[in-house]
C-alpha positions in Angstrom: 0.1 0.1 0.0 1.4 3.4 -0.6 0.9 6.7 2.0 -1.5 9.3 0.6 -2.0 12.3 2.3 -5.8 13.4 2.9 -5.1 17.1 4.4 -3.2 16.6 7.6 -3.9 12.6 7.3 -2.0 10.2 6.0 -4.0 6.9 4.6 -2.7 3.9 2.7 -4.4 2.9 -0.2 -3.8 1.1 -3.8 -2.6 2.2 -6.6 -5.2 2.2 -9.9 -3.2 1.9 -12.8 -3.7 1.8 -16.4 -0.8 0.3 -18.8 -0.6 0.0 -22.4 1.1 -2.8 -24.6 1.7 -3.2 -28.1 2.1 -7.0 -28.4 3.6 -8.1 -31.6 3.3 -10.4 -34.5 5.9 -11.4 -37.1 5.4 -13.1 -40.2 5.6 -16.6 -39.8 5.5 -18.5 -43.5 3.1 -21.5 -43.9 3.5 -25.1 -43.8 3.5 -27.0 -47.2 0.7 -25.2 -49.7 -1.1 -23.5 -47.4 -0.4 -20.2 -46.5 0.8 -18.8 -43.4 -0.6 -15.9 -41.2 -0.6 -12.7 -41.8 1.3 -10.6 -39.3 -1.8 -8.5 -38.3 -3.6 -12.3 -37.1 -0.2 -13.0 -35.3 -0.5 -9.6 -33.1 -4.0 -10.1 -32.5 -3.3 -13.7 -31.5 -0.3 -12.8 -29.2 -2.1 -9.8 -27.6 -5.4 -12.3 -26.7 -2.7 -14.9 -25.1 -1.2 -12.4 -23.0 -4.4 -10.9 -21.8 -5.8 -14.4 -21.1 -2.6 -14.5 -19.2 -2.7 -11.8 -17.3 -6.4 -12.4 -16.5 -6.2 -15.6 -15.2 -2.4 -16.0 -13.5 -2.8 -14.3 -10.0 -0.2 -12.2 -9.5 1.1 -11.3 -5.8 0.4 -7.5 -5.4 -1.8 -6.9 -8.6 -5.6 -7.4 -9.0 -6.9 -7.1 -12.7 -9.8 -5.0 -13.3 -10.4 -4.2 -17.1 -8.8 -4.1 -20.4 -9.3 -2.5 -23.5 -8.8 -4.2 -27.3 -10.5 -2.0 -29.4 -7.6 -0.8 -30.9 -6.6 -1.9 -34.6 -3.1 -3.5 -35.1 -1.0 -1.3 -36.8 1.6 -2.5 -39.4 5.5 -1.1 -39.8 8.1 -2.2 -41.3 11.4 -2.9 -38.8 14.5 -2.0 -40.6 16.4 -4.3 -38.2 14.7 -7.5 -39.2 14.0 -6.6 -42.8 10.2 -7.0 -42.8 7.0 -6.3 -41.9 6.0 -6.4 -38.0 2.5 -6.0 -36.5 1.7 -4.5 -33.1 -1.5 -5.2 -31.7 -2.5 -2.2 -28.9 -4.1 -3.4 -25.6 -5.0 -0.7 -22.9 -5.1 -3.1 -19.2 -6.4 -1.6 -16.2 -5.1 -2.9 -12.8 -5.2 -2.2 -8.8 -1.6 -2.4 -7.4 -0.5 -2.4 -3.5 2.8 -0.6 -4.2 5.1 1.2 -6.9 7.3 -2.0 -6.7 4.3 -4.2 -8.3 4.2 -1.9 -11.2 7.7 -2.4 -12.0 7.2 -5.7 -14.0 5.1 -4.2 -16.2 7.3 -1.0 -17.1 9.7 -3.4 -17.8 8.6 -5.8 -20.4 8.9 -5.0 -24.1 5.8 -4.8 -25.0 5.6 -1.4 -22.3 4.5 1.8 -24.5 2.6 3.6 -21.7 1.7 4.0 -18.0 -1.1 6.3 -16.1 -1.7 6.1 -12.7 -5.4 6.5 -12.1 -5.4 6.8 -8.1 -4.7 8.3 -5.9 -3.4 11.8 -7.4 -0.6 12.3 -5.1 1.2 9.7 -3.2 4.2 10.1 -0.4 7.6 8.4 -1.5 10.4 7.8 1.2 13.5 7.2 1.1 12.8 3.7 1.8 10.3 3.1 -0.8 12.6 5.0 -3.2 15.2 2.2 -2.5 13.1 -0.6 -2.6 11.7 0.7 -5.9 14.9 0.9 -7.3 15.9 -2.6 -5.8 12.8 -4.1 -7.8 14.2 -2.4 -11.1 17.7 -4.0 -10.5 15.9 -7.3 -9.8 13.9 -6.9 -13.2 16.7 -5.9 -15.2 18.9 -8.2 -14.4 16.1 -11.6 -14.8 15.6 -9.8 -19.0 19.4 -9.7 -19.5 19.2 -13.6 -17.6 16.6 -14.3 -20.2 17.8 -12.6 -22.9 21.8 -13.7 -22.9 19.8 -17.7 -22.4 17.6 -16.6 -26.0 21.5 -15.8 -27.3 22.8 -19.3 -26.1 20.2 -21.0 -28.1 
């Protein structure tokens, strides 16, 4: 819980936030004579799979509220890959017990935007800031470890 000051009183509150992810879809050729899926379809399937995981797998300190997948996928040309890549946007509204719980969302590759809906102001102590920075370092190290494992394959 975060500390919120209301007048002279300090109370504990959860954080309600909205995060935008753009889920990536890359071209995958079809097998045999059948055509592959379009990059837009792959991006939409990736979005549906990831939303399902977020909704159905409990994460300590996080509770799922709502999601919006009404935005259409968009396609760009990725110069590093040399091909078209589609992204399917999704906005997800969640409750978090603390700022540290939000970090796992903003450190993801798909992350694009974060909006804190409630509370409008928070009190952050030195100890809170130390925990936030430590959690960011932990998440960064786990992402690097995952990347190095993928490169070795």
